[in-house]
N, C-alpha and C positions, 0 to 999 in steps of 0.2 A: 284117617282119610276124610271123615266127615268134617273134622275141624278145619282141615286144609281147604275143603270146598267152601265152608262158611267164610273163611278169611278171604278167599278169592272173590266170593260174591260181595262181601262187604266193600272190598277195594273197588270193585266194578261199580257198585252203587255210589260209592263216594266220588269217584272221578266223574261219573255221569252227572251227579249233582253239581260238581264244580264246573262242568262244562256249561250247564244252564246258567250258573252264576256269572261266568265269564261273559256269556252272551248278553246278560242283563246289564253288565258293566260297560257294554258298548265296545268291547275289544280294545280296552286300554293297552297301549303298547308297553313292552319291557325292553331293557337294554341287554338282555341275555344273548351272549354270543355263543350259539350252539347250532347243531343240526336241527332240522324240523322235528318237532315232537308231535305224535299223533294227537288229534284234537281231543280224543277221549281221555288223554292223560294230562291235559293242560291244567295247571294251577291258575285260578283267576287272579287278575291284577288286584293289588291292595295297596293303599297309601300307607307308607311307614308311619307308625304311631296311631293306627286305627284302634288298636287295643292297648289298654293301659294296665291291666291286671290279670292275674291267673286265678284270682279267687282264693279258695282255701288251700293252704299249704299243708301237705301231709308230712308225717315223721315216721322213720323206721330205723331200728338199730341194725347196723351193717358194719361188720369188722370192728374197727376201733372207734367208729362214729355213730352218732344218731343223726341221720341225714334228713334234711328238709328238702322236699321236692314238690313240684307241681305235676299234675297228671291230667291229661285230657284224652277223650276218646273211650271206646269200649274196652273193658278190661280183658276181653279175649281176642282183641284185634292184634295184628302184627306189631310188635313193639319197636319204637324208635327212641333212642337215647340221644338227647341234645345237651352238649357240654359247653359251658361258658368259659371265659378266660378272665384275665386281669387287665385293668381294673374294671371289670364288668360284672354282671350277675345273670340270673335267670331271665331278666327282662330282655336280654339279647334275643330271646326267642318268643317274645310276647305276641308278635304277629305271625311268626312261623308256626307255632304250635297249633293254633286253631285251624290253620289251613291244612295241616297234615291230619288233624283229627277228623276234619270234614272229608278228607280223602280216604278215610277208613283205617287209620292207624291209632294205636295206643301210644300217646306221646308223653314221655317222661323227661322232666327237666330238673336235675338235682343241683342244689347248692354244693359247690366244691368245699373241701375242708377250709375253714377260715372265712366262710361267707354266710350271710343270712342266718337261717335258723339251724344250720348244721353245727353240731357240737361234738367234742371228744367225750367219750364215755368215762375216761379216767384223767385226772389231773396229772398223772404220772407219765402219760404218753408223750413222747417227743413231738413238739410242734414242727413237724418235718414237711418241707415243701418240695422235696426232690421229685423228679418226674415219675419214677417207678412207684412211689408211695401214692401219688394221686391216681395213677392208673389202677393200682391194686384196690383203692377205695371203690372205684366204679365196678370192678369185678365183684367185690364183696356186696355192693349195693344190688347188683343184678341177682346174686345168690339170694339175698334177703327177700327180693321180690319174686323169687322162683322163675326168673327169666333166663332160660338157657342160652338163647341167642337173640341178638337185636341188631338192627341197622343203627350204626353209631355215627353221629355227625358232630363236628365241633369247630370252634374258632379260638385262636390264640392258645392259651393253656389247654383249652378244651380240644383243639385240633391235635395238639401234641399227645394228649391223653388218648384220644381216639386212635391215632396212629400207633401208639404203643400197644393198645389192646389188640388191634388188627395184626400187629407183628408178633406179639408174644402169646396171645390167646386167640388165634384166628377162628377156633371153633366157637367162640362167643360172639363173633362179629360177622353178620350176614353180608354186609356191604358197608362202605365207608364214604363219607363226605368230609373233606378236610379243607378248610380255608388256609391258604398259603402253603398247601401241599405237605411235604415230608418235613416234620419239625423235630424228629427225634435227635437228641444231642448226647454228648458225653463230656465228662470233665476233662478227659485227656485232649479231645479235639478242641475244647474251649481254651486250652493253654496257648494255642497258636495266636499270635497277634493278628489283628485285621488291619487293613488300610485305614489311615486316620479318619476318613469320611465315614467309614462303617463304624469305627469305634465311637465317633461322636453320636451316632444314632442310638448307642447303648449307654448314654450318659447316666441314666438313672441306675443302671446296674452297678456302676462304680460308686455312685452316691450311696447306694444301699450297703455297699461293702464297708462303709465307715459308721462309727457310732453317731456322728452328726447326722448322717442320712437316716438312720433308724429313728432318732428323735424327731427329725424333720417330718418323716412320714407319719409318725404317731401323732404329732401336733397338727399337721396340715393334710391329713389323708384325703379329705374331700377336695381341697384345692388342688392337690397333687393329681388326683384321679381326673379331675376336669381338664387339667392341662394335658394329660396324656390323651384323653379323648380328642382334644382339639388338634394336637400334633399328629395323631394317628389317623384322624379322619378330617382333614382340613376343609373339606367341602360339605360336611354334614352339619346342617344348621339345627342341631338339637336344642330344645328349650330347657329351662331350668327344671320344669316338672319331670321331663324325661330323665334328666341326669339324677335328680333327687331320688327317684324311685329306685335306681340302682345304688346310689350312694348309701342308702340305708343299710345295704348288705355289708358294707365295710365297717359297720359298728360292731361286728362280731368280735368277741374278746380275743380270738386267736388270729384275727386277720393280719395284723402287723407282723406277728411272729412268722406266720406262714409265708407272707410276701417276702420278708427280709431273708428268710432261710432259702427260699427258692432261688433268689438271684445270687446269694452268696455261694450256695452249693454249686451253681453252674460254673463258677470261676474258681472252685476249690478253696474258697474262703470259709467254708463250713463243711462239716462232715455229714454224711447221711447215716442211715441205720444199717447195721450189718445184715439184717434179714432181707434187705433189698439188693445186696451185692450181686447175687446170681442174675437178677434181672438186669442190673446196670451193665454187667459184663456182656450180656447178650445184646443190649442196646448199643454198647460201644462199638459193636461190629456193624452197626447200621443195617439191620436185617431188611431184606426185601419184603414188601407187603403183597400178598397174593390174592386178597379178597377184592371183589369188584369195587372200583373207586372212581369218584369224581372229585377233582380238586378245583378250587375256585380262587380267584383273585380279583380284588377291586382295582379299578384303573387309577384310583387316587389314594392308595394305601400309603400312609405316611410313616408307618411303623417299620422297623427292620424286618425284612422278609426275603427269602431266597427267590431266585428267578425260576420260573416253571421248567426251563430246559435243564436246570441243575438237578432236579429231582425226578424227572419223568421216568427214568429207568429204575427207580426204586419201587415201582408198582408193576408187578409181573402179571397180574390178572387183567381182566377187561378194564380199560382205563380211558378217561377223558378229562381234559383240562378246559375250563371255561373262564374267560375274562369277562367280568361284569362291568360294563361301562356306565357312564353317566355321573361321574364324580363320586364313586363308591369307595369308601375308605376301609379301615381295618376291621371295624365292627360290622362286617358284611351282612350277617343275618338280620340285624336290626335296621340297617340302612337299605337293604334290598331283600325283603322277606320273600317275595314271590320267587325270585331267582334261586334263593337258597332252598325253599320248599320244593321247587321244581327239580332241583338236583337230587333231593332225597327220593322223590317219586321215581325219577328216571333211573337212578342207580339200582333201585329195587327191581328194575326190569332188565338189568344187564344179564 
């Protein structure tokens, strides 16, 4: 009980401090499409790119990995897990994390398998990129940190991973923030052809299914990632320094293997591991998510993504969808950090 009171007090003091900061910033506007939020819970405006580094990266053995991760905020504060996607890295949250730490949270941002300083503990472990494997990594990571339950938020692969944890391990997920909504997939569902325009948007998935594509990504991974950034966020004018900070994470020795396997597995061009079969069988039924959820979408998302009305009924708990306007693309947390951080704070109060 005392710990709960301390956490509530910390969050109150955090949002109070943020309110003062917001006032000092002169009430800079945001493009967040939402119902009015109480002033005491407001996240202050911040220019994307204000922060450029997390500082020290920590390491911990968790499951089959030694995970590299950034951590901000008090160690006994309510935990928030922020999960990145492809081809991005922890810098997706370089502005979000300090906002949430200032609001009274313990913010943890891990490199997924195949990124940054995360490494496999054994050379014999399959370099598996299937959805259930990545989700199991995060559950093992939470175990290693002795975090029983966290608010989990993600974008791209990270949103899918957050969705899966909320669906399969709801006791580990206090609440969910997911960019582009419900992203759980299945190999069986992916066998169905899409209309030509939709197939065109997945061009790289078919490229990766070939040996030419594997070699091309190996040789041109930085150029490839920059092209995806430009296509997925056509109005995001990121500079070379911003891109290069994330591109360094793609030099991980397992990055190409994980990326290629992920996209091949989706279309049944590669097999997964038997130990994840039971999870994939559950996910193939597209389970409803019951934890409190806010889904987000940018108004200029150039990446393949479902429409909000297509997944709204997949969330049975308290739920809200927000459209973030102003030319916001696929990498929403980095392009609109205030809106993303606000969603985390708000869903915690659902």
